[in-house]
C-alpha positions in Angstrom: 116.7 133.7 98.2 119.0 131.0 98.2 122.4 131.0 100.1 125.5 131.1 98.4 128.0 128.8 99.4 131.5 129.9 99.8 134.3 128.4 97.0 136.2 126.8 99.9 135.4 125.4 103.1 138.0 124.3 105.7 137.0 121.0 107.1 139.8 120.0 109.5 143.0 118.9 107.7 141.4 118.9 104.7 140.0 122.0 102.6 136.6 121.3 100.0 136.6 123.4 97.1 134.2 123.7 94.5 134.4 121.3 91.7 135.8 123.2 88.3 136.5 121.8 84.5 140.0 122.7 85.1 140.5 120.0 88.2 140.0 117.0 85.4 143.6 116.0 85.1 144.2 115.9 88.7 140.7 114.2 89.3 141.4 111.7 86.8 144.7 110.7 88.1 143.6 110.5 91.7 140.5 108.4 90.9 142.8 106.1 89.0 145.1 105.7 91.7 142.3 105.4 94.3 139.9 102.9 92.4 140.2 99.8 94.3 139.7 101.6 98.0 136.7 104.0 96.0 135.1 100.9 94.7 134.7 99.5 98.1 132.2 102.6 99.2 130.9 104.3 95.5 129.2 102.5 93.0 130.4 104.5 90.2 133.9 103.3 90.8 133.3 99.7 90.1 134.8 100.4 86.6 137.3 103.3 85.8 134.9 106.3 85.1 135.6 108.0 81.5 137.1 111.4 81.3 133.9 112.9 79.4 131.6 111.4 82.0 133.9 113.0 84.7 134.0 116.3 82.8 129.9 116.1 82.6 129.9 115.4 86.4 132.0 118.5 87.0 129.4 120.5 85.0 126.6 118.7 87.0 124.6 120.2 89.8 125.5 118.0 92.9 124.2 120.5 95.6 122.2 118.9 98.3 123.0 115.4 97.4 125.0 114.7 100.8 128.6 113.9 99.4 129.8 116.1 102.3 127.8 114.4 105.3 130.4 113.2 107.1 132.4 116.8 107.2 130.1 119.3 107.0 126.7 119.2 108.8 127.6 119.7 112.5 129.9 122.5 111.5 126.9 124.0 110.0 124.8 123.6 112.9 122.7 120.5 112.1 122.3 117.5 114.2 121.6 113.8 113.7 118.1 113.5 113.6 117.7 110.0 112.2 119.3 106.8 111.0 117.9 105.1 108.4 118.0 101.8 106.1 119.6 101.8 102.4 120.5 99.3 100.1 123.9 97.9 100.1 125.4 98.3 96.8 129.0 98.0 97.0 131.1 96.5 100.0 132.0 99.1 101.8 128.4 100.2 102.4 127.0 99.7 105.6 123.4 100.0 104.7 122.9 103.0 106.9 121.8 107.0 105.7 121.8 109.5 108.1 119.0 112.6 108.4 120.4 115.8 109.5 118.2 118.5 111.0 118.7 122.6 112.0 116.1 124.7 113.5 115.1 127.3 111.6 116.7 130.7 112.8 
């Protein structure tokens, strides 16, 4: 049985929430306000995404893709197993990736 993640997850001074379509307006606002900073690290932010693309993103499955890597793995009992090379796609990329591991219970 696949575990179900909670709707919200406390991560220090922030709270991570599951994405929902009714988040589209505030999402578009924060993307627009932060686009120069986002473009330093996120290839998708080199140009302002369309509302339609973001609605599609909110509907698409993003589980298991590592978007919360920096905040979540240690809190869930994972340890850093390896660092790997990745292509540098934006000015803010370091070319380093991380592999996390967890022993089975």
